[in-house]
N, C-alpha and C positions, 0 to 999 in steps of 0.2 A: 262157508262152513256152517253146518248145521248147529244151531244152538242148544245147549243142554243145560238145564237147571239142576242145581244140586243143593241141598241143604247141608251146611257145615256148621258144626258146633265148635266155638271157641272157648277155651277155659283160661282164666287169668287170675292171678292172685299175687298181692304185693308182700304176703308174708313168706313166701317160699320161693326158691328156685329150683326147678326141677328139670334136669337134662336127660333123664331117662323115662320109661314109661311109668305113669302114675296109676296106682289102683283106682278103678272107677269109684270105690267107695269113698275116696279121700275128698270128693267134691259132688254135692247133689246138684243136679240141675234144676234151673228155676221154671222150666216149662211143665214140670209136673211128670216127666218120664224119666225112668232110670237107666234109660239105654243110651249109651255113648257111642258115636259112629265117627269114622273118618270120612273125609271127603276125596273123592277121586275125580278128576276131570280127565276124561280119557284122551279128547284131543290134544291137550296141552302136555299130557303125561306128568301132571303135577299131583303130587300127593300130600295132603295136609293132615297131620296127625295132632289132635289137640292134647294128646298126653305126653307129646315129646316137644315141649315149649317151655318158655320162661315165664313164671307166673308172677305177676306184679301187684295186683289190686288187693286191698284189704280182705275181701270176701271173694268167694269163687262166684263168677259170673258167667252165664253161658247165653251166648247171642247166636240165635238161629238166623244165619245170613244166606240168602239166595244169590247165587252167582251164575251169570251167564257166560258160557265159554265162547271162545272165538278169537279172532286176531287181536282184538283189543284186550281181552283178559290175559291172553298169552303175553302181550308186551307188559301189562301191569304186574303179572305174576313174576315174570323173570326179573323185571326192574333194570335199572341201570346201576351196575355194580362197579364202584370206584375202587381204586387202589387203598388198601388200608394204610393208614399212617403208621410208620414204625415209631417205635418207642424213643423218645428224645433222651439221648445219653448225655448229651450236653445241654444242660437245661436253658443256658442263655449265652449265646455267643455275642461278640462285639456288634454283629450287624442285626440281631435279632431281640426281641423282648417277650416277656411272658406275662400273660393276664390269666387270672384264676376267677372264675365266676360259678355260683351255685344257684341253680334254678330249677330245683326239683329234679325230676328224673333226667339223669345225664344223657339218655338216648336222645332226648328232645333238645338238648342244648348243643349239640354238635352241628346239626344241619345249617341253622342260621349264619354259622361262623364259616363253615366249610365253603359256602358259596361267595364269600367276600375276597376281592382281590387284596393281596397284601398278608393274609393268613396262610401261614406255612403248614401248620398241622394242628388238629385238636385231639385231646386226649381225655378219656373218661376216667374219673377217679374219685378219691376220697380225701377230704381235708377239714381242718378244724377240731380234731380230737386229739386224745391223749394216748391211746392204745397204738403200738408200733406192729408192723407186719401183719396187718389185720386182714379180713376176708370180707366178701360182700355179706355172707351171712351174719358175721358180727356187726357190721354196720346196719343190717336191717332191724337189729334189736333196738336200736336207738339208744343204746347204753354206751358207746364208744365216744360219743361226742362228735363224731365226723358227719359231714354232709356230703352227699353226692355233688360232684363238681365237675366242671370242664375246664382243663387247662389249654390256653391258646398260645402257640408261639407265632409270632407275626413280625412283619418287617415295618418298623416305625416310619420309614421313609416312603412307604405305600398307604399305610393305614394308620390312623392315630387311635391313641388309647380312648379319646372322647368318642369316637365312632363305635368303638367296641362296646362302650357303656350305652350308647344309644340302643344298640341291638339287644343288649342284655335286658334293659328295662321293658322293651316291647315284647319280650318273650317270656316274661314272668308275671305273675300277680304280686305286686309289691305290698298289697294290704293284707295279705295272708301270712298271720304269724304262726299257724299250726301246720305248715307244710306248703304244697303246692298242687293245686287241682285236686285230683282224686288220691294222690299220694300223701298220707298224713304221718306226721311225726317230725322230730327235729332234725332227722337225717335227710328230710326233703325241703329244709328250710331255705329261703333265699338269702344269699349273702354275697358281698364283694370282698374278695381276699386281696388286699393290696400288698405289694412287695416292695414299695419305696415310698417316700413322702410325696412325690409328685403324683402317683397314683391315688394316695390318699386324698390329696386336696381336690384332684378331678373328680374323684368319686362323690366325695361330700358336696361338692358344688352342684354335680348333677342330681343328686337326691334332693337338694334344697330347691333347685330349679322346678323340678317335678312336683314337689310339695306345694310350691306357690302358684304355679303356672298351668300345670296339667289338668285341672279341674276333676281330679280323682275324687271318688266319694267316699273318702277316708284318709288317714295318715298313712305315710309309708313306713313299713316296719322292717324292711330289708336291712340287715346288718352290714356294716363297713368294718372289716376286721384285719389287723395286721397278721401276716403269715409269711414265713420262709418259703421259698420255692421247693426246697427239700421236705417241707411238711406235707407235700402232695404225694399220695400213694396211688399209683397207676392201677386202675381196675383189671380185673380179669380179662383175658383176650376176648371171651365171647361177648364182652360189653362194647368192645371197640367198634366204632363204625356200625352199630347194629342197625340203624336205618338203611344202611346200604346192603348189609349181608342178609338181613331178614326183612325185607321191605313190606311183605304182607302182614307179618305179625306186629311190625312196628306201627303201621297204618290202623290196624285194629286196636292196638293198645292206645294210640294217640286219641282216636276218635271216641273210645268207650271211656276214657279219662276226662273228657269234656275240656281239653286244653285250649283248643282253637275257639271254642264257643266263648269261653270266658275271656280269652285274649281279644276277641272281637268286641265283647261287651265293655272291656276297659279301655281299648285303644283304637276301635274301629278297625276298619278293614285296612 
C-alpha cells in the first residue's frame, strides 16, 4: 500500500467538553495560522474531525502530527475494541469487592486495572463531594468537591486489595497536591477512597512503605479518605472505556498530558 502523509490538527482543552462542532474562533492555533482542517486518510477510510472531540486540557493546544497510512496505521486507528462494562447495579455481592481510586483523569486509570486477572469491571465516575446527581461539567468547575475516580469490582479470591494498591501508586504522581500531570485542580487530585477498616489499614500501610522505602523526591500527598460505595456517581456513558472506544484521541491526550513521561521519571520503566 502506498504511503500517504497528512497533517492533522488536534484540539484539546480540560475546561470544556464539546460533542458537536466547535466554532473555529473558540480556539486559536499555536502555529500562527487561523486555518483549521480535518484529516482524511483515504486508504483506511478514516476521518478525524478536531471539532468533534472531547476537550480536556486547560488551554487549547494544537499539535500538527504527520501520519503515514498503511496497514500498521489502519490497525492502530481501528484499535482493539473491547466490550463495554455494564453499570454495576449490585455494588458488592458476596463473591466480589469494590475498590475506588482517584488518579487524575479517569480515562487513564481504567486500562491498568482492566488488564488484571480477577478484575471484573472498571467504572469511571466521581466521588468525594457534596453535590448530588452531578454532571461532568459541574465537576470540572472544581466547586463540587468531587474527584474523577475509577471504581473497580474485583474477585478477592483471584486478586488482592494490596495488588490493586500497587497498581494505583505506579499509575499516579503521589507528590502532586494540585492535580495530576497536565490536569490541574482538586477534581484531579489523587486519593484512595476506602470502604471498610481493612482497606483503610492496607492503604495507610502501603503509603507509609512508599514514603520510607521508595526513594521518592518528596513526601506523598495522596489522601486516604473514607467513602461509602453509594457516594460514587457513575460518569456519563461517553467517558466509560474511553481508551477502547476512542483509541486515537485517548493516545493523543495521554501523550500530550505528559503522563507516561512523569511516571517513568518517578517509577522507572
